N, CA, C and O atoms as a GROMACS GRO file, in nm:
protein
  360
    1MET      N    1   0.082  -0.120   0.000
    1MET     CA    2   0.000   0.000   0.000
    1MET      C    3   0.086   0.126   0.000
    1MET      O    4   0.049   0.226  -0.062
    2ASN      N    5   0.200   0.122   0.068
    2ASN     CA    6   0.287   0.240   0.070
    2ASN      C    7   0.345   0.271  -0.067
    2ASN      O    8   0.382   0.385  -0.094
    3GLY      N    9   0.352   0.169  -0.154
    3GLY     CA   10   0.401   0.192  -0.290
    3GLY      C   11   0.309   0.285  -0.367
    3GLY      O   12   0.356   0.368  -0.445
    4VAL      N   13   0.179   0.271  -0.346
    4VAL     CA   14   0.082   0.359  -0.413
    4VAL      C   15   0.100   0.503  -0.366
    4VAL      O   16   0.098   0.596  -0.446
    5PHE      N   17   0.118   0.519  -0.234
    5PHE     CA   18   0.137   0.654  -0.181
    5PHE      C   19   0.269   0.714  -0.230
    5PHE      O   20   0.277   0.835  -0.254
    6LEU      N   21   0.371   0.631  -0.246
    6LEU     CA   22   0.500   0.678  -0.298
    6LEU      C   23   0.487   0.725  -0.443
    6LEU      O   24   0.545   0.826  -0.481
    7ILE      N   25   0.410   0.652  -0.523
    7ILE     CA   26   0.389   0.691  -0.663
    7ILE      C   27   0.310   0.822  -0.670
    7ILE      O   28   0.345   0.911  -0.748
    8VAL      N   29   0.206   0.834  -0.589
    8VAL     CA   30   0.126   0.957  -0.589
    8VAL      C   31   0.211   1.075  -0.543
    8VAL      O   32   0.202   1.184  -0.601
    9ALA      N   33   0.294   1.054  -0.440
    9ALA     CA   34   0.381   1.162  -0.392
    9ALA      C   35   0.481   1.202  -0.501
    9ALA      O   36   0.511   1.320  -0.517
   10GLY      N   37   0.532   1.105  -0.574
   10GLY     CA   38   0.624   1.135  -0.684
   10GLY      C   39   0.558   1.216  -0.794
   10GLY      O   40   0.620   1.306  -0.850
   11ILE      N   41   0.434   1.185  -0.824
   11ILE     CA   42   0.360   1.261  -0.926
   11ILE      C   43   0.339   1.405  -0.879
   11ILE      O   44   0.355   1.499  -0.957
   12ILE      N   45   0.303   1.422  -0.752
   12ILE     CA   46   0.282   1.557  -0.699
   12ILE      C   47   0.411   1.637  -0.704
   12ILE      O   48   0.410   1.755  -0.739
   13VAL      N   49   0.523   1.574  -0.669
   13VAL     CA   50   0.652   1.644  -0.673
   13VAL      C   51   0.689   1.678  -0.817
   13VAL      O   52   0.742   1.787  -0.842
   14ALA      N   53   0.662   1.588  -0.912
   14ALA     CA   54   0.692   1.616  -1.052
   14ALA      C   55   0.611   1.734  -1.105
   14ALA      O   56   0.663   1.819  -1.177
   15VAL      N   57   0.484   1.740  -1.068
   15VAL     CA   58   0.401   1.853  -1.110
   15VAL      C   59   0.451   1.983  -1.046
   15VAL      O   60   0.449   2.089  -1.108
   16SER      N   61   0.497   1.973  -0.923
   16SER     CA   62   0.548   2.092  -0.854
   16SER      C   63   0.675   2.146  -0.919
   16SER      O   64   0.697   2.267  -0.920
   17THR      N   65   0.758   2.058  -0.975
   17THR     CA   66   0.879   2.107  -1.041
   17THR      C   67   0.844   2.190  -1.164
   17THR      O   68   0.913   2.288  -1.194
   18VAL      N   69   0.738   2.152  -1.235
   18VAL     CA   70   0.693   2.233  -1.349
   18VAL      C   71   0.646   2.370  -1.300
   18VAL      O   72   0.671   2.472  -1.364
   19GLN      N   73   0.577   2.370  -1.187
   19GLN     CA   74   0.529   2.496  -1.134
   19GLN      C   75   0.643   2.581  -1.078
   19GLN      O   76   0.636   2.704  -1.084
   20PHE      N   77   0.748   2.519  -1.024
   20PHE     CA   78   0.865   2.595  -0.982
   20PHE      C   79   0.930   2.664  -1.101
   20PHE      O   80   0.975   2.778  -1.089
   21TYR      N   81   0.934   2.597  -1.216
   21TYR     CA   82   0.987   2.659  -1.336
   21TYR      C   83   0.901   2.779  -1.376
   21TYR      O   84   0.954   2.884  -1.413
   22ARG      N   85   0.770   2.763  -1.367
   22ARG     CA   86   0.680   2.875  -1.402
   22ARG      C   87   0.697   2.990  -1.306
   22ARG      O   88   0.688   3.107  -1.346
   23MET      N   89   0.722   2.959  -1.179
   23MET     CA   90   0.744   3.064  -1.081
   23MET      C   91   0.874   3.138  -1.111
   23MET      O   92   0.881   3.260  -1.098
   24TRP      N   93   0.975   3.065  -1.151
   24TRP     CA   94   1.106   3.124  -1.177
   24TRP      C   95   1.108   3.205  -1.306
   24TRP      O   96   1.165   3.313  -1.311
   25LYS      N   97   1.046   3.153  -1.411
   25LYS     CA   98   1.050   3.216  -1.542
   25LYS      C   99   0.917   3.275  -1.586
   25LYS      O  100   0.895   3.297  -1.705
   26GLY      N  101   0.828   3.302  -1.492
   26GLY     CA  102   0.694   3.351  -1.525
   26GLY      C  103   0.698   3.479  -1.607
   26GLY      O  104   0.787   3.562  -1.590
   27GLY      N  105   0.600   3.493  -1.694
   27GLY     CA  106   0.595   3.610  -1.780
   27GLY      C  107   0.562   3.738  -1.705
   27GLY      O  108   0.624   3.842  -1.728
   28THR      N  109   0.466   3.730  -1.616
   28THR     CA  110   0.425   3.847  -1.539
   28THR      C  111   0.425   3.811  -1.391
   28THR      O  112   0.441   3.695  -1.353
   29ALA      N  113   0.406   3.912  -1.310
   29ALA     CA  114   0.400   3.890  -1.165
   29ALA      C  115   0.278   3.806  -1.129
   29ALA      O  116   0.284   3.726  -1.035
   30PHE      N  117   0.169   3.821  -1.202
   30PHE     CA  118   0.050   3.742  -1.174
   30PHE      C  119   0.073   3.594  -1.205
   30PHE      O  120   0.024   3.507  -1.133
   31ASP      N  121   0.150   3.565  -1.312
   31ASP     CA  122   0.185   3.426  -1.342
   31ASP      C  123   0.264   3.365  -1.227
   31ASP      O  124   0.243   3.249  -1.191
   32ARG      N  125   0.355   3.441  -1.172
   32ARG     CA  126   0.436   3.391  -1.061
   32ARG      C  127   0.352   3.368  -0.936
   32ARG      O  128   0.372   3.270  -0.864
   33VAL      N  129   0.259   3.458  -0.910
   33VAL     CA  130   0.172   3.442  -0.793
   33VAL      C  131   0.084   3.318  -0.809
   33VAL      O  132   0.065   3.244  -0.713
   34LEU      N  133   0.032   3.295  -0.928
   34LEU     CA  134  -0.049   3.176  -0.952
   34LEU      C  135   0.034   3.049  -0.934
   34LEU      O  136  -0.016   2.950  -0.881
   35ALA      N  137   0.159   3.052  -0.979
   35ALA     CA  138   0.245   2.935  -0.962
   35ALA      C  139   0.273   2.908  -0.815
   35ALA      O  140   0.275   2.793  -0.772
   36VAL      N  141   0.294   3.013  -0.737
   36VAL     CA  142   0.317   2.995  -0.593
   36VAL      C  143   0.192   2.937  -0.527
   36VAL      O  144   0.203   2.851  -0.440
   37GLY      N  145   0.076   2.983  -0.566
   37GLY     CA  146  -0.049   2.928  -0.513
   37GLY      C  147  -0.067   2.782  -0.548
   37GLY      O  148  -0.114   2.703  -0.466
   38ALA      N  149  -0.031   2.746  -0.670
   38ALA     CA  150  -0.042   2.606  -0.712
   38ALA      C  151   0.058   2.518  -0.637
   38ALA      O  152   0.026   2.404  -0.602
   39ILE      N  153   0.176   2.569  -0.612
   39ILE     CA  154   0.276   2.495  -0.534
   39ILE      C  155   0.225   2.473  -0.392
   39ILE      O  156   0.244   2.366  -0.335
   40GLY      N  157   0.161   2.573  -0.335
   40GLY     CA  158   0.103   2.558  -0.202
   40GLY      C  159  -0.007   2.454  -0.199
   40GLY      O  160  -0.018   2.377  -0.104
   41THR      N  161  -0.088   2.451  -0.304
   41THR     CA  162  -0.194   2.350  -0.313
   41THR      C  163  -0.134   2.210  -0.324
   41THR      O  164  -0.185   2.116  -0.262
   42ASN      N  165  -0.028   2.196  -0.401
   42ASN     CA  166   0.039   2.067  -0.411
   42ASN      C  167   0.102   2.026  -0.278
   42ASN      O  168   0.105   1.908  -0.244
   43ALA      N  169   0.152   2.122  -0.203
   43ALA     CA  170   0.208   2.092  -0.071
   43ALA      C  171   0.100   2.038   0.023
   43ALA      O  172   0.125   1.948   0.102
   44VAL      N  173  -0.020   2.094   0.013
   44VAL     CA  174  -0.131   2.044   0.094
   44VAL      C  175  -0.165   1.900   0.055
   44VAL      O  176  -0.184   1.815   0.142
   45ALA      N  177  -0.172   1.873  -0.074
   45ALA     CA  178  -0.200   1.737  -0.120
   45ALA      C  179  -0.090   1.641  -0.076
   45ALA      O  180  -0.118   1.527  -0.038
   46LEU      N  181   0.034   1.685  -0.082
   46LEU     CA  182   0.146   1.602  -0.040
   46LEU      C  183   0.140   1.572   0.109
   46LEU      O  184   0.171   1.460   0.151
   47LEU      N  185   0.101   1.669   0.190
   47LEU     CA  186   0.085   1.645   0.333
   47LEU      C  187  -0.021   1.538   0.360
   47LEU      O  188  -0.002   1.451   0.445
   48VAL      N  189  -0.130   1.544   0.288
   48VAL     CA  190  -0.236   1.444   0.308
   48VAL      C  191  -0.187   1.306   0.266
   48VAL      O  192  -0.213   1.208   0.336
   49VAL      N  193  -0.118   1.296   0.154
   49VAL     CA  194  -0.065   1.167   0.108
   49VAL      C  195   0.035   1.111   0.207
   49VAL      O  196   0.031   0.992   0.237
   50VAL      N  197   0.123   1.195   0.259
   50VAL     CA  198   0.220   1.150   0.359
   50VAL      C  199   0.149   1.103   0.486
   50VAL      O  200   0.189   1.005   0.548
   51GLY      N  201   0.043   1.172   0.523
   51GLY     CA  202  -0.034   1.132   0.640
   51GLY      C  203  -0.094   0.993   0.625
   51GLY      O  204  -0.090   0.913   0.718
   52PHE      N  205  -0.148   0.964   0.508
   52PHE     CA  206  -0.203   0.831   0.485
   52PHE      C  207  -0.093   0.726   0.474
   52PHE      O  208  -0.112   0.612   0.516
   53ALA      N  209   0.022   0.764   0.420
   53ALA     CA  210   0.133   0.669   0.409
   53ALA      C  211   0.185   0.630   0.547
   53ALA      O  212   0.222   0.514   0.568
   54TYR      N  213   0.188   0.722   0.641
   54TYR     CA  214   0.235   0.693   0.776
   54TYR      C  215   0.125   0.639   0.867
   54TYR      O  216   0.152   0.601   0.981
   55GLY      N  217   0.002   0.634   0.818
   55GLY     CA  218  -0.107   0.583   0.897
   55GLY      C  219  -0.158   0.679   1.003
   55GLY      O  220  -0.226   0.637   1.097
   56ARG      N  221  -0.127   0.807   0.988
   56ARG     CA  222  -0.173   0.910   1.082
   56ARG      C  223  -0.244   1.022   1.006
   56ARG      O  224  -0.201   1.138   1.014
   57PRO      N  225  -0.350   0.991   0.934
   57PRO     CA  226  -0.412   1.096   0.851
   57PRO      C  227  -0.473   1.208   0.933
   57PRO      O  228  -0.478   1.322   0.886
   58GLU      N  229  -0.520   1.180   1.055
   58GLU     CA  230  -0.585   1.285   1.134
   58GLU      C  231  -0.488   1.398   1.166
   58GLU      O  232  -0.527   1.515   1.163
   59MET      N  233  -0.363   1.366   1.197
   59MET     CA  234  -0.266   1.470   1.231
   59MET      C  235  -0.224   1.548   1.105
   59MET      O  236  -0.218   1.671   1.107
   60PHE      N  237  -0.195   1.475   0.998
   60PHE     CA  238  -0.146   1.541   0.878
   60PHE      C  239  -0.256   1.620   0.807
   60PHE      O  240  -0.228   1.722   0.743
   61VAL      N  241  -0.380   1.575   0.816
   61VAL     CA  242  -0.490   1.651   0.755
   61VAL      C  243  -0.510   1.783   0.829
   61VAL      O  244  -0.538   1.885   0.766
   62ASP      N  245  -0.495   1.781   0.960
   62ASP     CA  246  -0.503   1.907   1.036
   62ASP      C  247  -0.392   2.003   0.993
   62ASP      O  248  -0.416   2.122   0.975
   63LEU      N  249  -0.272   1.951   0.977
   63LEU     CA  250  -0.162   2.035   0.928
   63LEU      C  251  -0.189   2.087   0.787
   63LEU      O  252  -0.161   2.203   0.757
   64ALA      N  253  -0.244   2.001   0.702
   64ALA     CA  254  -0.273   2.041   0.565
   64ALA      C  255  -0.380   2.151   0.560
   64ALA      O  256  -0.368   2.245   0.482
   65LEU      N  257  -0.483   2.139   0.644
   65LEU     CA  258  -0.587   2.242   0.647
   65LEU      C  259  -0.531   2.376   0.696
   65LEU      O  260  -0.566   2.481   0.644
   66THR      N  261  -0.445   2.370   0.797
   66THR     CA  262  -0.383   2.493   0.846
   66THR      C  263  -0.296   2.557   0.739
   66THR      O  264  -0.302   2.678   0.718
   67TYR      N  265  -0.217   2.476   0.671
   67TYR     CA  266  -0.132   2.528   0.564
   67TYR      C  267  -0.215   2.583   0.449
   67TYR      O  268  -0.180   2.685   0.390
   68ALA      N  269  -0.325   2.517   0.416
   68ALA     CA  270  -0.412   2.566   0.309
   68ALA      C  271  -0.472   2.701   0.343
   68ALA      O  272  -0.483   2.788   0.256
   69LEU      N  273  -0.511   2.720   0.468
   69LEU     CA  274  -0.566   2.849   0.511
   69LEU      C  275  -0.461   2.959   0.502
   69LEU      O  276  -0.489   3.068   0.453
   70LEU      N  277  -0.340   2.930   0.549
   70LEU     CA  278  -0.232   3.028   0.540
   70LEU      C  279  -0.196   3.058   0.394
   70LEU      O  280  -0.169   3.173   0.358
   71ASN      N  281  -0.196   2.956   0.311
   71ASN     CA  282  -0.167   2.974   0.169
   71ASN      C  283  -0.271   3.064   0.103
   71ASN      O  284  -0.237   3.151   0.024
   72PHE      N  285  -0.398   3.043   0.136
   72PHE     CA  286  -0.505   3.124   0.079
   72PHE      C  287  -0.493   3.270   0.123
   72PHE      O  288  -0.507   3.361   0.040
   73ILE      N  289  -0.468   3.292   0.251
   73ILE     CA  290  -0.456   3.430   0.302
   73ILE      C  291  -0.338   3.500   0.236
   73ILE      O  292  -0.349   3.616   0.197
   74ALA      N  293  -0.225   3.431   0.224
   74ALA     CA  294  -0.108   3.492   0.160
   74ALA      C  295  -0.134   3.520   0.012
   74ALA      O  296  -0.093   3.623  -0.039
   75PHE      N  297  -0.202   3.429  -0.055
   75PHE     CA  298  -0.234   3.447  -0.196
   75PHE      C  299  -0.322   3.569  -0.218
   75PHE      O  300  -0.298   3.648  -0.309
   76VAL      N  301  -0.424   3.584  -0.134
   76VAL     CA  302  -0.514   3.700  -0.147
   76VAL      C  303  -0.439   3.830  -0.116
   76VAL      O  304  -0.458   3.930  -0.185
   77ALA      N  305  -0.354   3.829  -0.015
   77ALA     CA  306  -0.279   3.950   0.021
   77ALA      C  307  -0.184   3.991  -0.092
   77ALA      O  308  -0.175   4.110  -0.125
   78ILE      N  309  -0.114   3.895  -0.149
   78ILE     CA  310  -0.020   3.927  -0.258
   78ILE      C  311  -0.097   3.974  -0.382
   78ILE      O  312  -0.055   4.068  -0.449
   79ALA      N  313  -0.208   3.908  -0.413
   79ALA     CA  314  -0.287   3.949  -0.530
   79ALA      C  315  -0.342   4.090  -0.511
   79ALA      O  316  -0.344   4.169  -0.606
   80LYS      N  317  -0.386   4.123  -0.391
   80LYS     CA  318  -0.437   4.258  -0.365
   80LYS      C  319  -0.325   4.360  -0.378
   80LYS      O  320  -0.346   4.467  -0.434
   81PHE      N  321  -0.207   4.328  -0.327
   81PHE     CA  322  -0.093   4.418  -0.337
   81PHE      C  323  -0.055   4.442  -0.482
   81PHE      O  324  -0.031   4.555  -0.523
   82LEU      N  325  -0.049   4.335  -0.560
   82LEU     CA  326  -0.014   4.351  -0.701
   82LEU      C  327  -0.124   4.422  -0.779
   82LEU      O  328  -0.096   4.493  -0.876
   83GLY      N  329  -0.249   4.402  -0.739
   83GLY     CA  330  -0.360   4.472  -0.806
   83GLY      C  331  -0.354   4.622  -0.783
   83GLY      O  332  -0.388   4.700  -0.872
   84GLN      N  333  -0.312   4.663  -0.664
   84GLN     CA  334  -0.299   4.806  -0.635
   84GLN      C  335  -0.180   4.866  -0.708
   84GLN      O  336  -0.184   4.983  -0.746
   85ARG      N  337  -0.074   4.788  -0.727
   85ARG     CA  338   0.044   4.836  -0.798
   85ARG      C  339   0.024   4.837  -0.948
   85ARG      O  340   0.096   4.906  -1.019
   86GLY      N  341  -0.071   4.761  -0.996
   86GLY     CA  342  -0.093   4.754  -1.139
   86GLY      C  343  -0.028   4.631  -1.202
   86GLY      O  344  -0.032   4.615  -1.324
   87GLY      N  345   0.033   4.544  -1.120
   87GLY     CA  346   0.092   4.422  -1.171
   87GLY      C  347   0.222   4.441  -1.244
   87GLY      O  348   0.258   4.358  -1.328
   88GLU      N  349   0.293   4.549  -1.216
   88GLU     CA  350   0.419   4.573  -1.285
   88GLU      C  351   0.524   4.474  -1.238
   88GLU      O  352   0.517   4.421  -1.127
   89GLU      N  353   0.620   4.450  -1.326
   89GLU     CA  354   0.732   4.362  -1.289
   89GLU      C  355   0.823   4.434  -1.193
   89GLU      O  356   0.846   4.554  -1.204
   90ALA      N  357   0.875   4.358  -1.097
   90ALA     CA  358   0.966   4.416  -0.999
   90ALA      C  359   1.107   4.419  -1.052
   90ALA      O  360   1.198   4.465  -0.982
   0.00000   0.00000   0.00000
């Protein structure tokens, strides 16, 4: 059963590497912010998968929910900041 969780975790990490590239080479600041948000979402999914792999989903799901809330708040704050600036490149 842990092999399935290892494969799923590998897929999540592979998708995250593509998003890291988008964050690094993004065309605009909004593209970079979206990539960071997607990486945060993948981190939440990875936490849940790791929780099931270790047989402690209740603890890891709580951590994932907390991280998801922080990720959402940070995403909204950065998007609002960039919206007020006009989305110019730094």
